[in-house]
C-alpha positions in Angstrom: 153.0 18.9 37.1 151.4 22.4 36.9 148.2 23.6 35.5 147.7 26.2 32.9 144.7 28.0 31.5 144.4 30.2 28.5 142.2 33.3 28.5 141.5 35.5 25.5 141.0 39.3 25.6 141.5 42.4 23.5 143.9 44.2 25.8 143.0 47.5 24.1 139.4 47.3 25.4 139.3 48.5 29.0 136.0 46.8 30.0 137.1 43.5 28.5 140.4 43.6 30.5 138.6 44.4 33.7 136.2 41.5 33.2 139.1 39.1 32.4 141.1 40.1 35.4 138.0 39.7 37.7 137.4 36.2 36.1 141.0 35.1 36.6 141.0 36.2 40.3 137.8 34.4 40.9 138.9 31.2 39.2 142.4 31.1 40.6 141.8 32.6 44.0 144.0 35.7 43.5 146.6 37.2 41.3 150.4 37.3 41.9 152.0 37.8 38.5 151.1 39.7 35.4 153.2 39.4 32.2 152.2 42.0 29.6 153.3 40.5 26.3 150.6 41.6 23.8 152.1 43.4 20.8 151.5 44.1 17.2 153.3 45.9 14.4 152.0 48.0 11.6 155.3 48.9 9.9 155.6 51.8 7.4 157.8 54.8 7.0 156.4 57.8 8.8 155.1 59.8 5.8 153.1 56.7 4.7 151.9 55.6 8.1 148.2 56.0 8.6 146.8 57.4 11.8 144.9 54.2 12.2 148.1 52.2 12.1 149.8 54.4 14.6 146.8 54.4 17.0 146.3 50.6 16.8 149.9 49.9 17.7 149.8 52.3 20.6 146.4 51.0 21.8 147.6 47.4 21.9 151.2 47.7 22.9 151.0 50.6 25.4 147.4 51.2 26.4 146.8 47.5 26.7 149.5 47.3 29.3 148.0 50.2 31.2 144.6 48.5 31.0 145.9 45.2 32.5 147.9 46.8 35.2 145.1 49.2 36.2 142.7 46.2 36.5 145.2 44.0 38.3 146.8 46.6 40.6 144.7 46.0 43.8 145.1 42.3 43.7 148.9 42.6 43.1 149.3 45.0 45.9 147.3 42.7 48.2 149.6 39.8 47.3 153.0 41.6 46.8 152.9 40.6 43.2 155.1 41.0 40.2 154.6 42.8 36.8 156.8 42.0 33.8 156.2 44.2 30.8 157.7 43.0 27.5 159.1 45.9 25.5 161.7 45.6 22.7 165.2 46.6 21.8 163.5 48.8 19.2 162.2 50.8 22.2 165.8 51.5 23.1 167.3 52.2 19.7 164.5 52.9 17.3 164.1 51.4 13.8 163.3 52.9 10.4 159.8 52.1 9.4 158.7 51.4 13.0 158.1 54.8 14.6 154.8 53.6 16.0 156.2 50.4 17.4 159.3 52.1 18.8 157.1 54.8 20.5 154.9 52.1 22.1 157.9 50.0 23.3 159.9 53.0 24.6 156.7 54.2 26.3 156.5 50.8 28.1 159.9 51.4 29.5 159.1 54.7 31.0 155.7 53.4 32.1 157.3 50.5 33.9 159.7 52.7 35.7 156.9 55.0 36.9 154.7 52.1 38.0 157.7 50.5 39.8 158.1 53.8 41.8 154.4 53.9 42.6 154.0 50.3 43.8 157.4 49.6 45.4 156.0 50.6 48.9 153.2 48.1 48.4 155.7 45.2 47.6 154.9 45.0 43.9 158.0 44.7 41.7 157.7 46.0 38.2 160.3 45.3 35.5 160.6 45.3 31.8 162.2 42.9 29.3 163.6 44.2 26.0 163.9 41.3 23.6 165.9 41.4 20.5 164.8 39.5 17.5 163.2 36.2 18.5 162.2 33.3 16.3 158.4 33.9 16.2 155.7 34.4 13.6 156.6 38.1 13.6 160.2 37.3 12.4 159.3 34.3 10.2 158.5 36.4 7.2 161.8 38.3 7.1 163.3 38.1 3.6 166.7 36.2 3.4 168.7 39.5 2.8 167.1 41.2 5.8 167.6 38.2 8.0 171.3 38.0 7.1 171.8 41.8 7.7 170.1 41.4 11.1 172.2 38.4 12.1 175.4 40.4 11.3 174.3 42.9 14.0 173.8 40.2 16.8 177.0 39.3 18.7 175.8 35.7 19.2 175.0 35.4 15.4 171.5 33.9 15.8 168.0 34.9 16.6 166.7 34.2 20.1 164.2 31.6 21.0 160.9 32.1 22.9 162.5 30.1 25.8 165.1 32.8 26.1 162.4 35.3 26.9 160.5 32.8 29.1 163.7 32.3 31.2 164.0 36.1 31.7 160.3 36.2 32.8 160.8 33.3 35.2 163.8 35.1 36.7 162.0 38.3 37.3 159.0 36.4 38.7 161.2 34.4 41.1 162.6 35.2 44.5 166.0 35.5 42.8 164.8 38.9 41.7 163.2 40.0 45.0 165.4 43.2 45.0 165.0 44.1 41.4 162.4 46.7 40.3 162.2 49.4 37.7 164.8 47.7 35.5 165.0 46.8 31.8 166.5 43.4 31.2 167.8 43.3 27.6 167.6 39.8 26.1 169.0 40.3 22.6 172.1 38.1 22.0 174.3 41.2 22.2 172.6 43.2 19.5 172.7 46.6 21.2 176.0 46.3 23.1 
């Protein structure tokens, strides 16, 4: 019974994000929730990782979140809004071959905690979700051996589904989480316990 709209934007481009946020506010009459879920990987061991691969991951995953929150902050403060930033368990534990990705996702956690402290007095709640391995296009290409090794590390013995992450976002966006801010909700099937 609801309505949805899709908007495209390169979150790494500050001007594009500002224009998109202004458009969304104009078309929807305000802004109450921001979910920062843009993310890319450019995996490679550190000595082979190019500067461009490092910079591109940081620009999309971390600076993109900064761009969106910066553009949306006034509207969210006006409405007592919510911000949910999607990090990763890799930001908590690291992973070989993913130094750039781990840095961007760990940065999101610290960034979220800082923004939560800045905006709490304005009624804006800021939290982070740290998904484990979820059945998406990013995990579809895992070789069978790697998939089996990964599954052996997950207490529930399976990859998560996008709906598992959506449920966590819905919780943090709801009144059930009205006293939750600056937190990291790990949704990983028991991978990092």
